[in-house]
N, C-alpha and C positions, 0 to 999 in steps of 0.2 A: 765658790761652791761650798755650801755648808751641808754636812751630812749628819745623820743621827749619831748619838754617842755610840762608840764601839769599845769593846773590852781590849785593853792593852796591858802589857806586862812591862814593868820597869825592871831592867836587868843590870846588875852590877858586874863590871869586868874586874876580876880579882887575879892578880899576878901571883903565881906560886912557883916555887923552885922544885923541879923534879930531877930525876937521875939524868935525864937527857937535856936539862937546861931549863930556863924560865919558860913557863907556859901560862897563857891567859885562860882562866876558867870563867864561864858566864854563870852567874848565880841569880835566879829570879828573886827580886826583893819584895815586890807587891804587884797585885793586879788591881786595876781600877778602870773606870770609864772615862773616856775623853772624846771630844769631838775632833775629828781628823779633817782638816781643811786642806785641799790641794790648792796651792797658790796659783793665781792667774799670772800671765806674763808680766803684768804691771807690778804685782806683788813680788815676783822673783826679781824684777829690775830694781826694786827698792832695796832688797837684801843684797843684790850684787854691788850696789853703791857702798854698802857696809862691808864689802869683801867677804860675802857669805854666799854659799851655794844652796840656800834653803829651797826645798820643793814643797814642803808641807808645814803646817802649823798644827800643833796639838794643843787643844784648849781644855784645861781641867777646871772643874768647878771650885776646887780648893787646892791648897798647896800639897803636893805629894810629900809624904814623909817616909823616908828621908828625901831631901830635895834632890833634884836631878842635876848632877854635876857634870860639867863638860869633860870629856875624856875618860870619865869613870862609869857612866851609865849609857845604856841604850834603851830605846823604846821599841818593844816588839808587838806587832799586830799580826796575828796568824803566824805565818812562817817568814815574814819580812821584818828586817831590823831597820831602825831609823836612828841616825846619829844626831843628837842635839848639837846645834851650831852656835847657840848664844845662851846666855843665862836666862833663867825664867823671868818673865815680866808679869806684873800684876796690874790689872785694870778692872775696876768695878766688881771686884771679888772673884774674877776669873784669872787663872794662871795660863800664860801662853808660852810655848816652847817651840821655836823654829827648828826644823830638822831636815835632813836629807836622807833619801833612801839609799841603803847600802846594797 
């Protein structure tokens, strides 16, 4: 299922040291449009073979700058966060990032 492009925010997780100990602070890096595709059962099975729990694919028209790094960034759509599960892949000028809903 392909949907229209939606506005997403790329969020960087920054670890800071506070008086109570280490804390993770989420800092929005950039907003941009991406097509958000919910994976079919067949698509999810393909990712499961790669030991991944991907539910969605975010397709960007060009490379987000800075790039989306695993464990360091989240993709936020509305009030829902998505965790990237594999490095960005490029095909025909489009960047795809598989992710799971948190």
